[in-house]
Every structure is written in C-alpha cells, then in structure tokens.
N, C-alpha and C positions, 0 to 999 in steps of 0.2 A: 322788151318791147313787144307789143301785140302784133300779130300778123296783119298783113295788108287788108284782109277781108274784114277785120275788126276796127279799121280806122276810117275816119271821115275823109272825103275827097272834095275839096272846094268849100267855099264859104256859104253857098246856097243851102247846103245840107244842114249846116250849123244854124242858119237863120230860121229854118223850119222848126227846129227843136226849140229855139228861143221864143218863137211865136206861139207854138201850140203846146209846149211842154209843161209838165207839172214839176213842182219844186220840193226837194227835201233838203234841209239845211242843218249844219252844225255851226258853231262859232267860227271855225276856220275854213270850212269847205261848203260849197253849195252844189247840189246835184240837181240837174234839170234833165228830165227824161220824157220820152214819148215812144209810142209803139208804131212800127211800120207794117208789120205782118209776120206771122210766125214762120213763114218759109224763108225769110232772109236772116242773115247772121246779125248778131248785135254789133253796134259800133260805139266806140268810146273816144272822147276827146278830153284833154286837160288844158284849161286856159289859166295861165299865170300872167297877170298884168305886170307892167313895169312899176306900177304903184306898190306892188308887193315887195319887190326888191329890184334895184336898178341893175344889178349884175346878172348878165345872161347865164353865167355859170350856175348861180344859185337858182334861178328860175328853172333851168333845165334839170338840175338835181331834184327839185321838188316834183317836176313833171315825171321824171323817170321813177321816182319812188312811188308815186300814185299809180302809174302804169303797172309797176311790179305788184302792188297790192291788189289791183284789179285782176291781174293774171291769176293770182292765187284764189280769187273769189269768183272766177268766171263760171263755175258750175251753178252758181246761184242766179246768174243773169239769164233771163228768158230770151230765146231767139227773137229777132226782130225789134229789139229794144235799142233806141238811140239814147246815149248818156253823155252829158257834158258835165265835167267837174270844173267848177270855178273856184280858185284858191283866193282866200282873203288875207292870209297871214303867212309871214315868212318863218313862223315858228315851226312849220312843218319840215324845214330843212334839218332841224336838230331833234325832231321828235323821235322817240324810240320806235324802231320798226314794228314792234308788236302793237303799240298804241295806234300807229297809222293804219296798219292792217285791220285792226279792230274797228276803227272809225269808218274806213271805206267799206268793209264788210257789213257794218251796221246800216249804212246808207243804202247799200245794194239790197239788203234784206227788207228794208223799209219799203222800197219801191216794188219789190217782188210781191209784197203782200197786197198791193193795189190791183 
C-alpha cells in the first residue's frame, strides 16, 4: 500500500481530477491525471466499481495489485501529479503480475511524456 502522503483524502479531491484531468486508456484500465504543483507529492487512487465484480474480495485484490504496480513505478511519476485508475475488467484479478506491471508502467510513462 502507498503511504498516506500519496493517497487521496475526501471525494472533493477526486472530483477535481475528474473535472480537469486528462485521460490515458487501455482496454481494461483508464488513467485520469492532472497536475497540482511540483512542490506537492503525487497522489494515486484506484476505483473498482461493483459492475466489475460484485465480490468485495475480488475488487480489493484488483485494487491492491494496481497499488503494488504503482509503487514499483513511482520513480516515473512526477511530483504534484494526481492519478486515478479506473478499472473496467475483472480480468485483472487473474492477469500475470508482469503484464499488469507493464500496463501500469506504460500508462504512467505515457502521462509523464505530456
């Protein structure tokens, strides 16, 4: 799990990213991001809807796997960036860890180029 400084606190912060953020997408994951300022730490949230899977256990497993992949790629994330991952497929629960890490790292590198 990411440290407290790298997590969102409250729904208002998420709404700001949804309103002003730019999108990068793969068939299974959507990444929405916006910049706050280089002096602040990056923040990450993972949203997994009940439409993806009705089981909370599965949704939390997907969430934890994405957080772990983000933690390995955190050197590529610029300070002050707010990131929200939205999951569209429950295939991520069974995806090989290398593939998931590659997908998340690719999305993060894509937004770092902007």
